[in-house]
N, C-alpha and C positions, 0 to 999 in steps of 0.2 A: 175716727172710727167709732162703730158701734156701739152704745152703753152696754153692757153685764146687762142680761136678765135675769131674777133670779129667782133661784128653784127651790121648790120641797124639800126636803128628805126630812126623814122620821127613821130616828132609833132606840128601839129598847134597852130597858137600862141595863141589862148584859151586853147587849154589842156596845153600848154609850164605853161602857168600865173596859171590856175588849178591845177596842179604839182608841183608848182615851194609853192604856198599859200597851199598843204595838206603836203611836206612835211618839212615850215618852220612851221605852229601848232603840226604837229605830233612832231617832236625834241623838241622843243620849251614845249611841257605835257610832256613828258619821263625827260626833265632839271627840271621841274618843279616839278615832282615826285620824283626824285633822292636829291633833295632840301625838301621834304615835309619830306621822310621815315626819311632824314638823320639831319632833326630835335626831330621828336619822337625817333627816337635813343638817341641822343642824351637830350634826356629830361628823358625819359628810367633810361639811366647810371648814370646820375648825381642824380633820387631817391634812387637808391642803396648804401646803407650802405656799399655796399665792393668796391663802385666802385671810380676812382679817375679820377684827371681830366687830370691827366699823359694815363690813361689810355685808354682814350676815342681814335674813331675811331678817322684819320683825313683826312681824306676821302674814298671817295664810289670808287667802281675799275670798274670803267664804264670809259672810252676813250670817247673825240668825237667823233673816227672812229667806237664805239661800237656804240654810239646814231644815226650815219651815216644809220651804217646800220639797227639800230633794227626799225627806221623808214622810208627809203625807202624799207626796208622786208613792213611792212606795206600799204605804200601807191601804190605800185607793184600793191602787191595782191586786192586791190579796186580797180586795173582796167586790172582785167586779168590775168593778167604778172605771169611768172614766178621768182624768186627773185634774182636768180642765183646771183654772181660777175660777166657776163660777162654782163647780162640785165643791172647789175647797172652804169657796163661805157659806156654801149650806151643810157643811160635815160642824162646821164649827158652829157654827147657828144651832144644829139640830143637838150637841153637845150643850149648848147655855141653857135648852131648856132644862138638864136634868142638875142647875148645876148649883138643886137641894141637897143633892150625894156629894158632901167631901170629899172620894178621892178624884169626884169630878172638881170639884170646884178646887181642889191643889194642882189637876193638871193643868188646866186651864191656867190658871197663877201663871204654871212655870210655865206655859207657853207664852204667855205675854213678856215676863221674864229675858227669855228667848227671844222674841221679837225683838228684842231694845241693842241687843251681842252685836258688835259692826264687829266685830273679826275673834279670828284666833290668836288668843298674845303668844308671842311667840321669843321671848324670851324667861329663859329659865325652865319649868313646870312644865309650861303652856298649858296656862289659863286662860277666862275667857275674856276680850276685852269690854267690857260692860257701859254702859251711862253712869257720870255721878251720883244723878237722879233715874232713878228707872221710869218714869214716865212722863221723863221729854230725851226723844233721838236726838244726839249731837252729829251725828254725818261719819260715813266710813273714816277704815286709819289711812292714815297718811294727813286724815283735810282736820281730823281732829284727835288730841290725846285722851288718850284716858286711864279709870284705876285700872290698873289689873289685882285681881286675886292676889290675897297677902303671903300667898305660897311662893306667886310667880314672883314676887317684893322679895321674896327670902332670898329663895333660890341662886339668885341675879339679882340684887339692888345697883352693880356698877353698870350694868349697860341697857338700867331704865331710866335710868337716871343722865345716861348718855348717848339715847334713842336721842336721833334730831339731833342733833349737837357731835358727833367726831366728825371728824374726816371720814370720805372714803378709803384712805389709804393711809395706812400709819405714816407719820408727816414726819421722823425719825425711822429709818430706815436703815443708817449705817452708823456706827459707834462715832468715826472718827470725822464725822461733818460737824463744820463749823455750828452749837447754837449760841444765842444772844440771847440774854433775856435780859429786859429792863424794867422801867418805869410804876415796878409797883415792889413791895414788899412779898408780895403774892409771886410776883416774877421771879426775884429775888432765890423763891425758897424754894420751888420746880429748877430753876438752876444749882441751887444747891442739891436738892434731891439727884436732878441727874448724875450730877459729878459724880455722885458713892455710888453710882450704879454707872460708869464708866464712860459716859457720853464727856466728849469734848466740848466745854462750856467755855465761856471771859470768861476772866481773870478776875479776881477780886483783887481790890487795894487798901483790905478792910482785914490786914494781916500786915504780918513784925511789930517789935514792940515802939513801932514810931503812931501805931492806929491810936485813936482816929484823928493825930495831927500829921499827915502826911503831907509830904511837900504838895498840895493840891494842881498848882499850876504845871503839875506833870502825871498828872492820870488823866493816865487816855479814856477812858472813861466814867463816865460819874455813875454811882449806884441812887438807891431806895433814898438813902441817911442824906446824901445831899440836895434834898430835896426835886429828885429829877420825877413825877411823879404825875404832870398832865402833860395834855396833851401837845401846848402850847411850846413848853421847855423839851419836847420831844422830839417835835420837828424845830426847833434849833440848833440842837445837837446835831440832828441828820444834816441841816442847811450848813452848820459852822463846818464837818465833816466832809463835805461832800465837796464844797461850794467858797470854801477860807470865807465865807458872810464873819462878815463885823457887826454889831450888835451896839446904840448909840448908851442903851442908857445900862446899868450897870448892875448886870442880871445874876452874875456869877459869882458866890462869896467862898471864903471854903471855910473849915470847921471850927476855923474860931472865928468868923463870923469877918476878917476881912476880906475888902472886894481881888480878884482874883482874877486874873485875864491871862489862861491857859497857853500854851507854848504851841507854836508851828513843829515841835515835835509830835507834843500830845494828840495835835492834830490829823497829823499821819498814821501817828500810832492807830488812834480811832479807825480814820477811813479803811487801814488796811484789816486791819478786824470786822467791818460793817463787811467791805468784798470779800474776806473769806465766810462770812455766813452764808448759813444753807434755813437757817429755819431763824428768825425773831419770836421771839414772846415779852409781847408784849403788855 
C-alpha cells in the first residue's frame, strides 16, 4: 500500500482545548457504555440457568486504540473534518504544539495511556485492562494477562484468579455423582469440603478408634497420609486396581512401618470405586 502523506493542521489554543475536552468526553463515554453493556451482559448470563461463572465473558473486544479511533471520528465529524488516519495523526501533532499548556499536556498523557488499554475488564465492576508498565504494550486480552483496576479485583477477586483456569462447564453437576480425591492433602481437603456440602465422595479410612493403625491390607484406597503423593504411586494404584498388577519391590507399608500386601478384596473395592467415579481430583 502507498505510504501515508503527512498533512499540516493548525489549531488555535482555544480550538485545541475544545478538542481535548471533546475527545476526553467522547472516549470516556465509550468506555462507560462498554462497562454498562458488560454489566448487563453479566447480569443476563448469571440469571440464565444454563450459564456458568466460567462461561461468562471476561473482556469486551474493544481496545484503547479502537476507543481512540471511534472517539476521534466523532470529534472530527463535529468539526467538519475527515476521520481518516492521516487527519487523525495531523490532529494529534497539532495538539502537541500546544503541549506547554497544562490542560493539553494532561490530555495527551491521558490519550497515551488510553492507547495502552488492551480491553475493558469484564470481572466485577468493569475497569480497564492495562499493561503492567504504561510504556509497553503486551498484546490483546486472551493473548496476555493484565492487571485490572483495584476496584475490579476487590469486586470479584475469585473470578479474576480463576480466569483461564476454570472449566467451561461446572465439573460437578450432580451431588450424587461420585467424586474421588487422592494424591495430596490438598485433594483430601477438597474431598472434605465437598462432603460437608452434600456431595458424594470417596470414603475415609481414618475414622473410628483404630485409626491410625487400621488394618492396612484392607484399606480400599490409600490416602495422603500413606504417602500416595506423587504420579508414580498414583499410577501404580490404578494399575493394581484395574490390571491386578503386582510389583517386585516392597512399595507399600502400613501405618506402623510393616510391609503390606493389599488383599484381593481391597483391590476389587478400589476398582469398583474407580469405576463409579465421575470426577477424579488428583
